[in-house]
C-alpha positions as CSV (number, residue, x, y, z in Angstrom):
1,M,-0.4,-3.3,-24.3
2,S,-0.9,-7.0,-25.0
3,V,-2.8,-9.4,-22.7
4,D,0.5,-11.1,-21.8
5,E,2.0,-7.7,-20.8
6,R,-1.0,-6.8,-18.8
7,I,-0.8,-10.2,-16.9
8,Q,2.9,-9.7,-16.3
9,Q,2.2,-6.2,-14.9
10,Y,-0.4,-7.4,-12.4
11,L,1.9,-10.3,-11.3
12,Q,4.7,-7.8,-10.8
13,Q,2.5,-5.6,-8.7
14,R,1.6,-8.5,-6.6
15,K,5.2,-9.3,-5.9
16,E,6.1,-5.7,-5.1
17,N,3.2,-5.5,-2.6
18,Y,4.3,-8.9,-1.0
19,L,0.9,-10.4,-2.2
20,Y,2.3,-13.0,-4.7
21,R,0.7,-16.4,-4.2
22,Q,2.3,-19.7,-4.9
23,L,1.2,-23.3,-4.4
24,I,3.2,-25.3,-1.9
25,V,3.1,-28.8,-0.4
26,N,4.1,-29.3,3.2
27,H,3.4,-32.9,4.1
28,S,6.2,-33.2,6.7
29,L,5.3,-30.2,8.8
30,I,3.0,-30.1,11.9
31,D,-0.4,-29.2,10.7
32,F,-1.6,-25.9,12.2
33,S,-3.1,-24.8,8.9
34,S,-5.8,-27.1,7.4
35,N,-9.5,-26.9,8.1
36,D,-9.6,-30.7,9.0
37,Y,-10.4,-29.8,12.7
38,L,-11.4,-33.3,13.8
39,G,-8.9,-35.2,11.7
40,L,-11.7,-37.1,10.0
41,S,-10.2,-36.9,6.5
42,R,-7.6,-39.3,7.8
43,S,-10.0,-41.7,9.6
44,A,-9.3,-45.3,8.7
45,F,-12.7,-46.2,10.1
46,I,-14.7,-43.8,7.9
47,K,-12.6,-44.8,4.9
48,Q,-13.5,-48.5,5.5
49,Q,-17.2,-47.7,5.9
50,V,-17.2,-45.8,2.6
51,E,-15.4,-48.7,0.8
52,N,-17.9,-51.2,2.3
53,D,-20.9,-49.0,1.2
54,L,-19.4,-48.6,-2.3
55,K,-19.9,-52.3,-2.9
56,K,-23.7,-51.8,-2.7
57,Y,-23.6,-49.7,-5.8
58,S,-23.1,-51.1,-9.3
59,F,-20.8,-48.8,-11.3
60,Q,-20.9,-48.2,-15.0
61,K,-19.1,-44.9,-14.8
62,S,-16.8,-43.2,-12.3
63,G,-18.4,-39.8,-12.3
64,A,-21.9,-38.3,-12.2
65,T,-21.5,-37.1,-15.9
66,G,-24.3,-34.6,-15.6
67,S,-26.1,-32.1,-13.5
68,R,-28.8,-33.4,-11.1
69,L,-31.5,-32.0,-13.4
70,L,-30.1,-34.2,-16.2
71,N,-28.7,-37.6,-15.3
72,G,-26.6,-36.8,-12.2
73,N,-29.3,-37.4,-9.6
74,S,-29.6,-40.6,-7.6
75,E,-31.3,-42.3,-4.7
76,L,-28.2,-41.7,-2.6
77,Y,-28.5,-37.9,-3.3
78,E,-32.2,-38.0,-2.2
79,E,-31.3,-40.0,0.9
80,M,-28.5,-37.7,1.8
81,E,-30.6,-34.6,1.7
82,I,-33.2,-36.2,4.0
83,M,-30.4,-37.1,6.4
84,L,-28.9,-33.6,6.3
85,A,-32.3,-31.9,6.7
86,N,-32.9,-34.1,9.8
87,T,-29.4,-33.5,11.2
88,H,-29.7,-29.8,10.9
89,H,-33.3,-29.7,12.0
90,A,-34.8,-28.2,8.8
91,E,-37.7,-29.0,6.5
92,A,-35.5,-29.5,3.5
93,A,-31.9,-29.6,2.3
94,L,-30.2,-29.1,-1.1
95,L,-26.6,-30.2,-1.8
96,F,-24.2,-28.0,-3.6
97,N,-20.7,-28.8,-4.9
98,S,-18.8,-26.5,-2.5
99,G,-19.4,-23.9,0.2
100,F,-18.5,-21.2,-2.2
101,D,-21.1,-22.5,-4.7
102,A,-23.7,-22.7,-1.9
103,N,-23.3,-19.1,-0.7
104,V,-23.1,-17.6,-4.2
105,G,-26.0,-19.8,-5.4
106,L,-28.2,-19.1,-2.4
107,I,-27.6,-15.3,-2.0
108,S,-27.5,-14.4,-5.7
109,T,-30.7,-16.3,-6.4
110,I,-32.8,-15.4,-3.3
111,V,-31.9,-11.7,-3.0
112,R,-33.1,-9.4,-5.7
113,P,-31.9,-5.9,-6.9
114,N,-34.5,-4.0,-4.9
115,D,-33.7,-5.8,-1.7
116,T,-31.3,-4.7,1.1
117,I,-28.7,-6.8,2.8
118,F,-27.1,-6.0,6.2
119,Y,-23.9,-7.9,6.6
120,D,-21.0,-8.2,9.0
121,E,-18.0,-6.3,7.6
122,L,-15.8,-9.4,8.0
123,V,-17.8,-12.0,6.1
124,H,-15.8,-14.0,3.7
125,A,-15.4,-13.9,-0.1
126,S,-18.1,-16.3,-1.1
127,I,-20.8,-14.2,0.7
128,H,-19.4,-11.0,-0.9
129,Q,-19.6,-12.6,-4.4
130,G,-23.2,-13.7,-3.8
131,M,-24.2,-10.2,-2.6
132,Q,-22.5,-8.5,-5.5
133,L,-24.3,-10.7,-8.0
134,S,-27.6,-10.1,-6.3
135,G,-27.6,-6.4,-7.2
136,A,-29.1,-5.6,-3.8
137,K,-28.4,-2.5,-1.7
138,L,-25.5,-3.5,0.6
139,I,-25.0,-2.1,4.2
140,A,-22.1,-3.4,6.3
141,F,-22.1,-3.2,10.1
142,K,-19.0,-3.3,12.3
143,H,-17.8,-6.7,13.2
144,N,-20.2,-8.4,15.7
145,D,-21.5,-4.9,16.7
146,M,-25.2,-5.6,17.4
147,Q,-25.9,-2.0,18.5
148,E,-24.7,-0.6,15.2
149,L,-26.7,-3.3,13.3
150,E,-29.9,-2.3,15.2
151,N,-29.3,1.4,14.5
152,L,-28.9,0.6,10.8
153,L,-32.1,-1.5,10.8
154,K,-34.0,1.2,12.6
155,N,-32.9,4.0,10.3
156,T,-33.0,2.3,6.9
157,V,-36.1,2.1,4.7
158,Y,-36.5,-1.2,3.0
159,D,-39.2,-3.6,1.6
160,I,-37.4,-7.0,1.7
161,A,-34.2,-7.2,3.7
162,F,-31.7,-9.8,4.9
163,I,-29.1,-10.1,7.6
164,I,-26.2,-12.3,6.5
165,T,-23.3,-13.4,8.6
166,E,-21.2,-16.3,9.7
167,S,-21.5,-18.2,13.0
168,I,-17.8,-18.6,13.4
169,F,-15.6,-16.1,11.5
170,S,-13.1,-17.8,9.2
171,M,-10.3,-15.3,9.9
172,E,-11.1,-13.9,13.4
173,G,-12.1,-17.2,14.9
174,D,-14.8,-15.5,17.1
175,I,-18.5,-16.4,17.4
176,A,-21.4,-14.2,16.3
177,D,-24.2,-13.3,18.8
178,L,-26.7,-15.6,17.1
179,Q,-29.4,-15.1,19.6
180,K,-29.3,-11.4,19.3
181,L,-29.2,-11.6,15.5
182,A,-32.3,-13.7,15.5
183,D,-34.0,-11.3,17.8
184,L,-33.1,-8.3,15.6
185,A,-34.3,-10.2,12.5
186,S,-37.7,-10.8,14.1
187,K,-38.0,-7.3,15.6
188,Y,-37.3,-5.6,12.3
189,D,-39.0,-8.1,10.0
190,V,-35.9,-9.2,8.0
191,E,-34.7,-12.6,7.0
192,L,-31.7,-14.2,8.6
193,I,-29.0,-16.2,6.6
194,I,-26.2,-17.8,8.6
195,D,-23.1,-19.5,7.1
196,E,-22.1,-22.3,9.5
197,A,-19.0,-23.4,7.5
198,H,-16.6,-23.4,10.4
199,A,-19.0,-24.7,13.0
200,T,-20.2,-27.7,11.0
201,G,-19.4,-30.9,12.9
202,L,-17.9,-29.1,15.9
203,F,-20.9,-27.8,17.9
204,G,-24.5,-28.7,18.7
205,S,-26.3,-32.0,18.6
206,N,-24.4,-34.5,16.4
207,G,-22.2,-31.6,15.1
208,S,-25.3,-29.7,13.8
209,G,-23.8,-26.3,14.5
210,L,-24.0,-23.2,16.6
211,C,-27.5,-22.2,15.4
212,N,-28.5,-25.4,17.2
213,V,-26.6,-24.4,20.3
214,A,-28.3,-21.0,20.2
215,K,-31.7,-22.5,19.5
216,I,-32.3,-20.3,16.5
217,E,-32.5,-22.9,13.7
218,E,-36.2,-22.3,13.1
219,K,-35.7,-18.5,13.1
220,C,-33.3,-18.6,10.1
221,F,-34.5,-18.2,6.6
222,A,-31.5,-20.4,5.4
223,R,-28.3,-21.9,6.8
224,V,-25.3,-23.1,5.0
225,Y,-23.2,-26.1,6.1
226,T,-20.0,-27.2,4.4
227,F,-18.2,-30.5,4.2
228,G,-14.6,-29.3,3.3
229,K,-13.7,-28.5,6.9
230,A,-14.5,-30.6,10.0
231,I,-16.4,-33.1,7.8
232,G,-13.1,-33.7,6.0
233,S,-14.7,-34.1,2.6
234,H,-16.1,-31.8,-0.1
235,G,-19.4,-30.1,-0.9
236,A,-22.0,-28.1,1.0
237,V,-25.7,-28.0,1.8
238,V,-28.3,-25.3,2.1
239,V,-31.1,-26.0,4.6
240,G,-34.4,-24.2,4.9
241,S,-38.0,-24.6,3.8
242,Q,-39.2,-27.0,1.1
243,K,-40.3,-23.9,-0.9
244,L,-36.7,-22.6,-0.7
245,K,-35.4,-25.8,-2.0
246,E,-37.8,-25.9,-4.9
247,Y,-36.9,-22.3,-5.8
248,L,-33.1,-22.9,-5.8
249,I,-33.6,-26.0,-7.9
250,N,-35.5,-23.9,-10.5
251,F,-33.4,-20.7,-10.4
252,S,-29.9,-21.1,-8.9
253,K,-27.4,-21.3,-11.7
254,N,-24.8,-22.7,-9.4
255,F,-27.0,-25.7,-8.9
256,I,-28.6,-26.0,-12.3
257,Y,-25.4,-25.9,-14.3
258,S,-23.0,-27.9,-12.1
259,T,-22.2,-31.6,-12.7
260,A,-23.3,-33.6,-9.6
261,L,-21.0,-34.9,-7.0
262,E,-19.8,-38.4,-7.5
263,T,-20.8,-41.4,-5.3
264,H,-17.6,-41.7,-3.3
265,N,-17.8,-38.0,-2.2
266,L,-21.4,-38.4,-1.1
267,L,-20.6,-41.6,0.9
268,S,-17.7,-39.8,2.5
269,V,-20.0,-37.1,3.8
270,K,-22.7,-39.7,4.8
271,H,-20.4,-41.8,6.9
272,T,-18.7,-38.8,8.5
273,Y,-22.1,-37.6,9.7
274,L,-23.0,-41.0,11.0
275,Y,-19.7,-41.1,12.8
276,L,-20.4,-37.8,14.5
277,Q,-23.6,-39.3,15.9
278,N,-21.7,-42.0,17.8
279,Y,-18.3,-40.6,18.7
280,V,-17.3,-37.4,20.6
281,N,-13.7,-38.1,21.5
282,Q,-12.3,-35.9,18.7
283,R,-14.5,-33.0,19.7
284,L,-13.6,-33.3,23.4
285,N,-9.9,-33.4,22.6
286,L,-10.2,-30.4,20.3
287,N,-11.9,-28.4,23.1
288,K,-9.0,-29.3,25.4
289,L,-6.4,-28.1,22.9
290,N,-8.4,-24.9,22.3
291,E,-8.3,-24.2,26.1
292,H,-4.6,-24.9,26.2
293,F,-3.9,-22.5,23.3
294,I,-5.9,-19.7,25.0
295,L,-4.1,-20.3,28.3
296,R,-0.7,-20.2,26.7
297,S,-1.5,-17.1,24.6
298,K,-2.4,-15.3,27.9
299,S,0.7,-16.5,29.7
300,I,3.3,-15.0,27.3
301,N,4.4,-11.5,26.8
302,S,3.8,-11.0,23.1
303,K,3.7,-7.9,21.0
304,F,1.3,-9.7,18.7
305,K,-2.4,-9.6,19.4
306,I,-4.0,-13.0,19.5
307,S,-7.7,-13.4,18.5
308,G,-10.1,-16.3,18.4
309,E,-12.1,-18.7,20.5
310,G,-11.0,-21.9,18.7
311,P,-10.4,-23.9,16.7
312,I,-9.5,-20.8,14.6
313,F,-6.9,-18.4,16.1
314,G,-5.3,-15.3,14.6
315,I,-1.9,-14.0,15.5
316,I,-2.1,-10.4,14.3
317,V,1.3,-9.3,13.0
318,G,0.6,-6.3,10.7
319,G,2.2,-5.8,7.4
320,N,2.4,-8.3,4.6
321,Q,6.1,-8.8,4.6
322,N,6.4,-9.0,8.4
323,T,3.6,-11.6,8.4
324,K,5.2,-13.6,5.6
325,D,8.6,-13.5,7.4
326,L,7.1,-14.9,10.6
327,A,5.3,-17.5,8.7
328,T,8.5,-18.6,6.9
329,Y,10.3,-18.7,10.2
330,L,7.7,-21.1,11.7
331,Q,7.7,-23.2,8.6
332,I,11.5,-23.6,8.8
333,N,11.1,-24.7,12.3
334,G,8.5,-27.5,11.4
335,F,5.1,-25.8,11.6
336,D,2.7,-25.6,8.8
337,I,1.2,-22.1,9.5
338,R,0.2,-19.8,6.7
339,A,0.2,-16.0,6.4
340,I,-3.1,-14.3,5.7
341,L,-2.5,-11.0,4.0
342,S,-4.4,-7.9,2.9
343,P,-6.7,-7.5,1.1
344,T,-8.0,-10.9,2.3
345,V,-8.0,-9.2,5.8
346,P,-8.1,-5.5,6.4
347,K,-4.8,-3.6,6.1
348,S,-2.7,-3.6,9.3
349,T,-4.4,-6.7,10.6
350,E,-2.4,-9.2,8.5
351,R,-2.0,-12.3,10.5
352,L,-1.0,-15.9,10.9
353,R,-4.0,-18.1,10.9
354,V,-3.5,-21.0,13.4
355,I,-5.8,-23.9,13.3
356,M,-6.3,-26.4,16.2
357,H,-7.0,-30.1,15.3
358,S,-8.0,-33.0,17.5
359,F,-4.7,-34.7,16.5
360,N,-2.5,-31.9,17.6
361,K,-0.6,-32.1,21.0
362,T,-0.2,-29.7,23.8
363,E,3.6,-30.0,23.4
364,E,3.2,-28.7,19.8
365,I,1.3,-25.7,21.1
366,D,4.0,-25.1,23.6
367,Q,6.7,-25.3,21.0
368,L,4.8,-22.8,18.8
369,F,4.6,-20.2,21.5
370,D,8.3,-20.7,22.4
371,L,9.2,-20.0,18.8
372,I,7.0,-16.9,18.7
373,V,8.7,-15.5,21.9
374,D,12.1,-16.3,20.6
375,Y,11.3,-14.5,17.3
376,Q,10.3,-11.3,19.0
């Protein structure tokens, strides 16, 4: 069999299992799909602030043209990491090019083959990738089941161990019991790593996240915050101790061998964080829309289970083709809502992932539920 034949075989299997992916552009549809929770990617004010700040920098090149350990570092990078460490109440911060890079670079570098990782069974792909590369012993616990986690911690022999989970789960939309996780980490002498990707900008002081709300920031070995969601830009940051930062600079391949982010990207993140220090209207409006969605979901007679606490909600349909059919129906009727299929989520929990944004309207939520009721 040739490589081309093998590729064709895998693609055909994808199609037969209703898993075939295609890129689409849906500019004209109502956005219930993107991770731009606060609508800040479209903020004219932030855009203007970035353009004004760009004038302070003299440009000889449009990109960083090298990794930060070569010629990609800058005063702006250094200033950003100080600002991010302060915002997220940590000793130090290190920027990465994406949330995926940050999770893989952190976990695969810090965790060693003789270590043990206890992880929530529903953590997303970047955490899995980092864990697999670490070579550690991997032990999953049932989603948000603190009793099972404690039983595993109590009955497992380990030298160095980690608990790794998300603060808001990217597919379920529910929140981890962060205080209990911190308590268990302390009780059983394991390190705690929290991915705050979907909480960044939405919760806590100046959008600093749910670890801030739970008052466990100092109890975490490391935390990851990403900029491709509520921050409306690109990149991510790992925060923790100065020693952790120095270790990642010296050993994390994802950091060492990646070309640095360019200036416009950094300024976009900077001015979004500054904006969050002074404006709360988007967050307040998003909270109201989350409440309205939850009320509407409880008021209808639906055969679909609806999960999530907002801004991420899941409409559990079950079956790849059934889920794709409902997504297509909603798209035809003007809503940009995407199907999430197995194996991205466990089999029989295939779902529509519905995202609330501060710019959505209660009328749009009502229309969505009317369509779902009619479809049944």
